[in-house]
C-alpha positions in Angstrom: 36.9 61.3 -20.0 34.1 58.9 -19.5 34.1 56.8 -16.4 34.3 53.1 -16.9 31.2 51.2 -15.8 31.7 49.2 -12.6 32.4 45.5 -13.1 29.8 43.1 -11.8 32.2 40.2 -11.4 31.7 38.6 -8.1 35.2 39.6 -6.8 34.2 43.3 -7.2 31.0 43.0 -5.2 30.6 44.3 -1.6 31.6 41.8 1.0 27.9 41.1 1.9 27.1 40.3 -1.7 29.9 37.8 -2.3 28.3 34.3 -2.3 31.7 32.5 -2.6 32.9 34.1 0.6 29.6 33.6 2.3 29.7 29.9 1.5 33.2 29.7 2.9 32.5 31.6 6.0 28.9 30.6 6.8 28.5 27.2 5.1 26.5 26.2 2.0 23.2 26.1 3.8 23.4 29.8 4.5 23.1 30.7 0.8 19.9 31.2 -1.2 19.2 29.3 -4.4 20.0 32.5 -6.4 23.3 32.9 -4.6 24.3 29.3 -5.3 23.5 29.7 -9.0 25.4 33.0 -9.0 28.5 31.2 -8.0 28.1 29.0 -11.0 27.8 31.8 -13.5 30.4 34.1 -11.9 29.2 37.4 -13.2 26.2 39.3 -14.3 26.0 42.3 -16.7 27.2 45.9 -16.3 23.7 46.7 -15.1 22.8 43.7 -13.0 24.7 41.5 -10.5 24.9 37.8 -10.9 22.7 37.3 -7.9 20.1 39.7 -9.4 20.2 37.9 -12.7 19.8 34.5 -11.0 16.9 35.8 -8.9 15.2 36.9 -12.2 15.8 33.5 -13.8 14.5 31.6 -10.7 11.4 33.9 -10.6 10.6 32.9 -14.1 10.1 29.3 -12.9 8.4 30.3 -9.6 11.6 29.6 -7.7 11.3 25.9 -8.3 14.6 24.2 -8.9 13.0 21.2 -10.6 11.5 23.6 -13.2 14.9 25.3 -13.5 16.4 21.9 -14.4 13.9 21.6 -17.2 14.9 24.8 -19.0 16.8 24.2 -22.3 20.0 26.0 -23.1 18.1 28.2 -25.5 15.6 29.2 -22.8 18.4 30.0 -20.4 20.2 32.0 -23.0 17.1 34.1 -23.5 18.1 36.0 -20.3 20.5 38.9 -21.0 23.8 38.0 -19.4 23.5 34.2 -19.9 25.6 33.1 -22.8 26.2 29.5 -24.0 28.9 28.8 -21.5 26.9 29.9 -18.5 23.8 28.1 -19.7 25.8 24.9 -20.0 27.2 25.4 -16.5 23.7 25.8 -15.0 22.4 22.8 -17.0 25.3 20.6 -15.9 24.8 21.5 -12.2 21.0 20.8 -12.4 21.8 17.4 -14.0 24.3 16.5 -11.3 21.7 17.3 -8.7 19.2 15.1 -10.4 21.7 12.2 -10.6 22.7 12.7 -6.9 19.1 12.2 -5.9 19.0 8.9 -7.8 22.2 7.7 -6.2 21.1 8.6 -2.7 18.0 6.5 -3.3 20.0 3.6 -4.6 22.2 3.6 -1.5 19.2 2.7 0.6 18.7 -0.5 -1.5 16.1 -2.0 0.8 12.5 -1.2 0.0 10.7 -0.6 3.2 7.7 1.4 2.0 6.0 3.0 -0.9 7.9 6.3 -0.3 11.2 4.4 -0.7 10.1 3.2 -4.1 9.1 6.8 -5.0 12.5 8.1 -3.9 14.2 5.5 -6.0 12.2 6.0 -9.2 11.1 9.6 -9.3 14.5 10.9 -10.4 14.4 8.4 -13.3 10.8 8.7 -14.6 9.0 11.5 -12.6 9.7 14.3 -15.1 9.5 12.5 -18.4 7.2 13.8 -21.1 6.3 10.2 -22.1 5.2 7.1 -20.2 7.5 4.4 -19.1 6.8 1.1 -17.3 9.5 -0.3 -15.0 9.9 -3.4 -12.8 11.9 -3.5 -9.6 13.1 -7.0 -8.7 13.6 -7.8 -5.0 15.2 -10.6 -3.0 13.6 -12.1 0.1 15.0 -9.3 2.2 13.2 -6.7 0.0 16.5 -5.5 -1.3 16.7 -4.3 -4.9 18.4 -6.9 -7.2 17.7 -4.9 -10.3 15.4 -2.3 -11.8 14.5 -2.5 -15.5 12.6 -0.5 -18.0 10.0 -2.9 -19.5 8.4 -0.5 -22.0 8.4 3.0 -23.2 5.5 4.6 -25.0 3.6 7.7 -25.8 1.6 9.7 -23.4 -1.4 7.4 -24.0 0.2 4.4 -22.4 2.6 1.5 -22.6 2.6 -2.2 -23.5 3.6 -4.7 -20.8 4.9 -8.1 -21.5 4.0 -10.3 -18.5 6.2 -13.2 -19.8 9.2 -11.0 -20.0 8.7 -9.8 -16.5 8.5 -13.3 -15.1 11.4 -14.6 -17.2 13.7 -11.9 -15.8 12.4 -12.6 -12.2 13.3 -16.2 -12.5 16.7 -15.5 -14.0 17.5 -13.1 -11.2 16.1 -15.3 -8.4 13.7 -12.6 -7.4 11.0 -13.4 -4.8 9.2 -10.1 -5.2 8.4 -7.5 -7.8 7.2 -3.9 -7.7 5.6 -2.3 -10.8 6.2 1.4 -11.4 5.1 3.7 -14.2 4.7 7.4 -14.6 1.8 9.6 -15.7 3.1 12.6 -17.6 -0.3 14.1 -17.4 0.2 14.6 -13.6 -2.9 12.6 -12.7 -2.5 10.0 -10.0 -5.7 8.2 -10.6 -5.1 4.6 -11.9 -6.8 3.8 -15.2 -8.7 0.6 -15.8 -5.7 -0.6 -17.9 -3.4 0.0 -14.9 -5.7 -2.1 -12.7 -5.9 -4.9 -15.2 -2.2 -5.2 -15.8 -1.6 -5.1 -12.0 -4.0 -8.0 -11.5 -2.6 -9.9 -14.5 1.0 -9.7 -13.2 -0.1 -10.5 -9.6 -1.9 -13.7 -10.7 0.9 -14.8 -13.0 3.7 -14.1 -10.4 1.8 -15.8 -7.6 1.8 -19.1 -9.6 5.6 -18.9 -9.5 5.8 -18.0 -5.8 6.9 -14.5 -6.7 5.0 -11.7 -4.9 3.7 -8.6 -6.6 4.3 -6.2 -3.7 3.1 -2.9 -5.1 2.4 -0.8 -8.2 3.3 2.8 -8.1 2.0 5.6 -10.4 4.6 8.4 -10.2 4.3 12.1 -11.2 6.8 14.9 -10.7 5.9 15.5 -7.1 3.7 12.7 -5.8 2.7 9.0 -6.2 -0.1 6.6 -5.9 0.5 3.2 -4.3 -1.8 0.3 -5.1 -0.7 -1.4 -1.8 -1.3 1.7 0.3 -4.8 1.9 -1.2 -5.5 -1.8 -0.6 -5.8 -2.5 -4.4 -3.5 -5.5 -4.3 
């Protein structure tokens, strides 16, 4: 009579290896990334625990949660022990984390520095494979009235309609604007076109008593501020 293989469901792990109980008893901060993801998937395979499997998945993206969030369902399902349901669960959790970051930034509302602009916009455009140009409209207390995508283009650049920017600013009663766009290439150096559109918008907005307060170039992990670099 052959012995049945041990189950690798979380409920059958040793007490020290049960992340659900660890979270309950010690708090969520006590868990590693792999343990948190293991709670999502619930079980591993007959030869590998859920934590072991999640450690392997995270190792494939250099233990970077941002990179984990970029994996497609197909890429997740390439790992033995990850079926469609588990892949969808991981993808959903990663998307909730991304949205939470965006909402936390929105709660601040008031723009006090270039880093607050980065925190507001990075979750939206920081990881895109294409370039997008956005405008943030502010009132006289530097609080966000509205943020709006102005253009969406290929990796080579976007087109910016100055008249549309100013029309919206007047309709919203904005007294300040901040320009934001991403560089999918990862480079933070502004191009000549970036400098030209900044100056063009600054000159046009000044004539309407609307201040162009900054222009940020955003990548996945960093940003370049025209104001911080005294280019405005």
